[in-house]
N, CA, C and O of each residue as an XYZ file, in Angstrom:
448
protein
N     -67.620    173.739     68.033
C     -68.602    175.078     67.580
C     -67.138    175.989     67.011
O     -67.076    176.732     66.031
N     -65.990    175.622     68.035
C     -64.767    176.669     67.462
C     -64.481    176.681     66.075
O     -64.450    177.704     65.392
N     -64.220    175.233     65.561
C     -63.859    174.542     64.197
C     -64.908    174.874     63.215
O     -64.766    174.669     62.010
N     -66.126    175.467     63.828
C     -67.563    175.047     62.753
C     -67.534    176.598     62.432
O     -68.329    177.037     61.602
N     -66.784    177.299     62.964
C     -66.702    178.925     62.915
C     -65.034    178.844     62.231
O     -64.753    179.507     61.232
N     -64.624    178.485     62.507
C     -63.225    178.952     61.665
C     -63.837    178.515     60.192
O     -63.765    179.363     59.303
N     -64.334    177.453     59.939
C     -64.146    176.963     58.705
C     -65.287    177.650     57.744
O     -65.178    177.799     56.527
N     -66.471    178.056     58.607
C     -67.585    179.228     57.988
C     -66.476    180.582     57.657
O     -66.274    180.949     56.499
N     -66.027    181.027     58.461
C     -65.128    181.761     58.542
C     -63.818    182.510     57.139
O     -63.612    183.584     56.574
N     -63.209    181.001     57.154
C     -62.228    180.490     56.122
C     -62.699    180.321     54.920
O     -61.997    180.846     54.056
N     -63.811    179.676     54.474
C     -64.845    179.809     53.893
C     -64.989    181.988     52.962
O     -64.419    182.768     52.200
N     -66.004    181.849     53.729
C     -66.724    182.972     52.759
C     -64.942    183.945     52.745
O     -64.549    184.526     51.734
N     -64.172    183.904     54.006
C     -62.715    184.999     52.685
C     -62.396    184.158     51.631
O     -62.163    184.770     50.589
N     -62.304    182.850     51.561
C     -62.076    182.800     50.436
C     -62.438    182.925     49.064
O     -61.882    183.301     48.032
N     -64.037    182.296     49.539
C     -65.156    182.689     47.932
C     -64.618    184.653     48.088
O     -63.744    185.140     47.371
N     -64.994    185.040     48.610
C     -64.606    186.964     48.726
C     -63.522    187.027     48.147
O     -63.259    188.073     47.553
N     -62.904    186.317     48.144
C     -61.129    186.051     47.505
C     -61.051    186.029     45.714
O     -60.409    186.611     44.839
N     -61.939    185.163     45.783
C     -62.598    184.688     44.797
C     -63.219    185.127     43.962
O     -63.282    184.643     42.832
N     -63.656    185.873     44.246
C     -65.016    186.897     43.404
C     -64.344    188.009     43.329
O     -64.446    188.335     42.146
N     -63.811    188.676     43.793
C     -62.485    189.766     43.736
C     -61.592    190.110     42.312
O     -60.702    189.301     42.053
N     -61.729    190.952     41.628
C     -61.539    191.150     40.302
C     -60.211    191.590     40.382
O     -59.752    191.299     39.277
N     -59.262    192.157     41.086
C     -58.470    192.841     41.619
C     -57.024    192.021     42.017
O     -55.830    192.314     42.096
N     -57.803    190.915     42.203
C     -56.386    189.511     42.309
C     -56.183    188.901     41.280
O     -56.916    188.626     40.330
N     -55.446    188.753     41.438
C     -54.695    187.765     40.083
C     -54.916    186.015     40.427
O     -55.329    185.619     41.517
N     -54.652    185.343     39.585
C     -55.034    184.182     40.130
C     -54.390    182.803     40.997
O     -53.563    182.051     40.481
N     -54.697    182.700     41.803
C     -54.120    181.299     42.633
C     -53.689    182.716     43.690
O     -52.499    182.616     43.987
N     -54.138    183.594     44.126
C     -54.395    184.958     45.726
C     -54.886    183.757     46.532
O     -54.153    183.337     47.427
N     -56.003    183.196     46.308
C     -56.600    182.708     47.533
C     -56.095    181.824     48.259
O     -56.323    181.708     49.463
N     -55.230    180.990     47.478
C     -53.949    179.962     47.895
C     -52.694    180.358     48.493
O     -52.087    179.782     49.396
N     -52.347    181.539     47.804
C     -50.980    182.796     48.517
C     -51.688    182.797     49.961
O     -51.017    182.298     50.865
N     -52.716    183.199     50.227
C     -53.611    184.429     51.012
C     -53.882    183.300     52.224
O     -53.329    183.639     53.270
N     -54.591    182.065     52.309
C     -55.278    181.005     52.841
C     -54.567    179.889     52.596
O     -55.444    179.203     52.070
N     -53.925    179.446     52.602
C     -52.964    178.266     52.135
C     -53.862    176.825     51.224
O     -53.497    175.650     51.271
N     -54.963    177.312     50.521
C     -56.117    176.082     50.062
C     -56.491    176.836     48.616
O     -56.481    178.036     48.341
N     -56.735    175.989     48.020
C     -56.423    176.123     46.328
C     -57.867    175.672     46.213
O     -58.183    175.643     45.024
N     -59.083    175.229     47.196
C     -60.397    174.838     46.275
C     -61.058    175.235     48.148
O     -60.328    175.251     49.139
N     -62.824    175.553     48.144
C     -63.252    175.631     49.281
C     -63.240    174.010     49.652
O     -62.870    173.665     50.774
N     -63.484    173.438     49.077
C     -63.340    171.485     49.434
C     -62.660    171.204     50.712
O     -62.971    170.900     51.864
N     -61.255    171.511     49.791
C     -60.048    171.079     51.276
C     -60.218    172.265     52.641
O     -59.861    172.181     53.816
N     -60.894    173.313     51.910
C     -61.062    173.854     53.641
C     -61.656    172.404     55.119
O     -61.118    171.874     56.090
N     -63.337    172.320     54.265
C     -63.773    171.175     54.555
C     -63.152    170.196     55.328
O     -63.299    169.693     56.442
N     -62.452    170.097     54.424
C     -61.547    168.522     54.445
C     -60.560    168.784     56.004
O     -60.417    168.246     57.102
N     -60.070    169.908     55.273
C     -59.886    170.393     56.773
C     -59.822    170.788     58.542
O     -58.991    171.063     59.408
N     -61.361    170.591     58.366
C     -61.890    171.337     59.431
C     -62.632    169.812     59.205
O     -63.299    169.721     60.236
N     -62.783    169.047     58.722
C     -63.546    167.687     59.161
C     -61.748    166.887     60.287
O     -61.545    166.448     61.419
N     -61.082    167.090     59.262
C     -59.987    166.033     60.093
C     -59.695    166.638     61.312
O     -59.604    165.826     62.233
N     -59.505    167.891     61.637
C     -59.333    168.407     62.953
C     -60.510    167.965     63.898
O     -60.266    167.781     65.090
N     -61.697    167.800     63.435
C     -62.739    167.633     64.309
C     -62.564    166.172     64.699
O     -62.989    165.735     65.769
N     -61.980    165.494     63.876
C     -61.628    164.413     64.203
C     -60.620    163.827     65.131
O     -60.455    162.684     65.557
N     -60.153    164.672     65.270
C     -58.435    164.697     66.102
C     -58.751    165.344     66.653
O     -57.817    166.091     66.942
N     -59.767    165.681     67.168
C     -60.061    166.737     68.231
C     -61.302    165.362     69.437
O     -61.398    165.054     70.625
N     -61.891    165.032     68.260
C     -62.755    163.589     69.043
C     -62.079    162.793     69.488
O     -62.272    162.231     70.566
N     -61.065    162.585     68.649
C     -59.754    161.548     69.817
C     -59.677    161.597     70.670
O     -60.166    160.923     71.577
N     -58.487    163.112     70.645
C     -58.775    163.252     71.673
C     -59.373    162.633     73.036
O     -58.999    161.824     73.885
N     -60.610    163.520     72.771
C     -61.696    163.251     73.969
C     -61.722    162.108     74.228
O     -62.012    161.785     75.380
N     -61.464    161.227     73.359
C     -61.938    159.515     73.865
C     -60.571    159.378     74.752
O     -60.739    158.914     75.880
N     -59.543    159.647     74.461
C     -58.935    158.988     74.704
C     -58.214    159.583     76.417
O     -57.625    158.935     77.283
N     -58.600    161.083     76.354
C     -58.650    161.441     77.987
C     -59.783    160.876     78.478
O     -59.698    160.369     79.597
N     -60.904    160.841     77.863
C     -61.877    159.907     79.295
C     -61.971    158.648     79.426
O     -62.815    158.163     80.180
N     -60.862    157.669     78.500
C     -60.265    156.913     78.115
C     -59.614    156.510     79.518
O     -59.909    155.484     80.131
N     -58.350    157.813     80.090
C     -58.287    157.746     80.423
C     -58.205    158.122     81.948
O     -57.716    157.260     82.678
N     -58.595    159.226     82.485
C     -59.490    159.395     83.129
C     -60.611    157.856     84.228
O     -60.416    157.587     85.413
N     -61.446    157.318     83.495
C     -61.759    155.835     83.979
C     -60.549    155.225     84.435
O     -60.419    154.773     85.573
N     -59.510    155.206     83.400
C     -58.992    153.855     84.227
C     -58.010    154.211     85.001
O     -57.271    153.338     85.455
N     -57.762    155.855     85.370
C     -57.544    156.486     86.977
C     -58.498    156.120     87.848
O     -58.253    155.488     88.875
N     -59.363    156.402     87.578
C     -60.791    156.059     88.529
C     -61.276    154.984     88.830
O     -62.096    154.759     89.720
N     -60.803    154.275     88.116
C     -60.852    152.315     88.508
C     -59.640    152.571     89.103
O     -60.246    152.717     90.164
N     -58.310    152.794     89.466
C     -57.517    152.106     90.351
C     -57.457    152.705     91.825
O     -56.793    152.275     92.768
N     -58.336    153.835     91.791
C     -58.895    154.834     93.378
C     -58.921    153.619     93.708
O     -59.401    152.765     92.964
N     -58.168    153.225     95.422
C     -58.216    152.191     96.282
C     -59.800    153.012     96.922
O     -60.116    154.169     97.198
N     -60.345    151.948     96.941
C     -61.612    151.909     98.615
C     -61.897    150.937     99.035
O     -61.559    149.865     98.534
N     -62.677    151.076    100.189
C     -62.855    150.497    101.442
C     -63.706    149.115    101.100
O     -64.865    149.350    100.757
N     -63.253    147.415    101.141
C     -64.192    147.250    101.129
C     -63.934    145.467    102.165
O     -63.019    145.066    102.884
N     -65.321    144.825    101.699
C     -64.993    144.237    103.341
C     -64.553    142.959    102.300
O     -64.790    142.762    101.108
N     -63.664    142.053    103.506
C     -63.163    140.744    102.695
C     -63.672    139.833    102.739
O     -63.035    138.817    102.462
N     -65.343    139.712    103.179
C     -66.063    138.643    102.575
C     -66.351    138.862    101.681
O     -65.861    138.084    100.862
N     -67.278    139.960    101.053
C     -67.528    140.478     99.903
C     -67.235    141.109     98.780
O     -67.852    141.331     97.739
N     -66.021    141.394     99.241
C     -65.197    142.325     98.305
C     -66.119    143.272     97.653
O     -65.993    143.511     96.452
N     -67.412    144.054     98.659
C     -68.080    144.703     98.175
C     -67.767    146.419     99.401
O     -67.447    146.470    100.589
N     -67.917    147.019     98.866
C     -68.288    148.364     99.655
C     -69.234    147.718    100.827
O     -70.178    146.932    100.766
N     -68.326    148.643    102.355
C     -70.140    148.433    103.313
C     -70.412    149.191    103.156
O     -69.843    150.217    102.783
N     -71.710    148.883    103.462
C     -72.912    149.957    103.591
C     -73.162    150.311    104.957
O     -73.493    149.630    105.928
N     -72.839    152.006    104.751
C     -72.564    153.045    106.884
C     -74.268    153.486    106.224
O     -74.860    153.670    105.161
N     -74.456    153.484    107.527
C     -76.177    153.764    107.973
C     -75.469    154.757    109.370
O     -74.568    154.538    110.179
N     -76.470    155.980    109.113
C     -76.144    156.913    110.211
C     -77.508    156.604    111.357
O     -78.555    156.015    111.088
N     -77.150    157.137    112.523
C     -78.187    156.786    113.922
C     -79.340    158.109    113.389
O     -79.269    158.969    112.512
N     -80.092    157.844    114.130
C     -81.352    158.726    113.530
C     -80.854    160.403    114.215
O     -80.196    160.163    115.227
N     -80.942    161.768    114.021
C     -80.402    162.820    114.198
C     -78.931    163.341    114.418
O     -78.528    164.194    115.209
N     -77.774    162.073    112.863
C     -76.495    161.947    112.940
C     -76.847    162.469    111.788
O     -77.730    162.042    111.045
N     -75.704    164.027    111.511
C     -75.282    164.125    110.150
C     -73.604    163.510    109.517
O     -73.225    163.857    108.398
N     -73.005    162.869    110.140
C     -71.873    162.537    109.681
C     -71.448    161.311    110.298
O     -71.704    160.820    111.397
N     -70.406    160.754    108.881
C     -70.401    159.480    109.855
C     -68.229    160.079    109.410
O     -67.871    160.834    108.505
N     -67.177    159.246    110.620
C     -66.604    159.367    110.968
C     -65.869    158.132    110.719
O     -66.375    157.184    111.320
N     -64.612    157.768    109.874
C     -63.940    156.821    110.055
C     -62.253    157.129    110.659
O     -61.442    157.577    109.849
N     -61.998    156.972    111.500
C     -60.876    156.959    112.689
C     -60.035    156.035    112.301
O     -60.224    154.856    112.601
N     -58.777    156.516    111.437
C     -58.087    155.182    111.091
C     -56.391    155.462    112.138
O     -55.608    156.331    111.753
N     -56.140    154.791    113.132
C     -54.426    154.939    114.037
C     -54.152    153.610    113.737
O     -54.747    152.652    113.242
N     -53.032    153.868    114.209
C     -51.722    153.136    114.704
C     -51.871    152.842    116.031
O     -51.227    153.566    116.791
N     -52.902    151.515    116.789
C     -52.293    151.410    117.793
C     -51.668    151.171    118.673
O     -52.241    150.607    119.606
N     -50.431    151.432    118.782
C     -48.541    151.673    119.314
C     -49.450    153.375    119.651
O     -49.568    153.870    120.772
N     -49.813    153.792    118.756
C     -49.435    155.744    119.253
C     -50.619    156.151    118.912
O     -51.104    157.005    119.654
N     -51.319    155.766    117.908
C     -52.634    156.748    117.876
C     -53.858    156.809    118.781
O     -54.626    157.702    119.141
N     -53.746    155.644    118.981
C     -55.013    155.637    120.343
C     -56.075    156.086    121.248
O     -57.286    156.120    121.466
N     -54.286    156.581    121.854
C     -54.898    158.049    122.596
C     -55.312    159.214    121.914
O     -56.019    160.054    122.472
N     -54.944    159.319    120.812
C     -55.328    160.508    120.120
C     -56.905    160.429    119.382
O     -57.709    161.227    118.900
N     -56.831    159.320    119.557
C     -58.126    158.927    118.458
C     -59.147    159.031    119.318
O     -60.198    159.312    118.742
N     -59.259    158.881    120.759
C     -60.194    158.687    121.519
C     -60.657    160.177    122.237
O     -61.783    160.498    122.617
N     -59.619    160.824    122.276
C     -59.637    161.917    122.175
C     -60.620    163.048    120.921
O     -61.332    164.014    121.195
N     -60.289    162.442    119.532
C     -61.278    163.356    118.550
C     -62.453    162.523    118.727
O     -63.389    163.213    118.324
N     -62.975    161.192    119.192
C     -63.710    160.175    118.921
C     -65.301    160.992    119.847
O     -66.455    161.194    119.469
N     -64.318    161.351    121.603
C     -64.555    162.089    122.384
C     -65.945    163.700    122.236
O     -67.064    164.022    122.634
N     -64.381    164.400    121.072
C     -65.098    165.302    120.848
C     -66.461    165.369    119.978
O     -67.071    166.432    119.867
């Protein structure tokens, strides 16, 4: 959207400068850096292509990171376990602990 606005803005400025009689030849190139209106369009198309490329690269990187997030899987099926709640329950809690040091603490948490 921003690139479309910039393209329209630069094209309008270019045409207005080109139509002015008090400006010398080549003034539009000196002012905007473009010698032709088509070159403004090509520059905007190029910038849009670069933006789309970076969006795809960002999406690809995000998908790769998401795929590497560790999840709990059943050893027998390599699928996520199906967690069910009893009637009237709202939450499911997985208490992980070290048997030698954390068993008493987890028992207290479970009892609350």
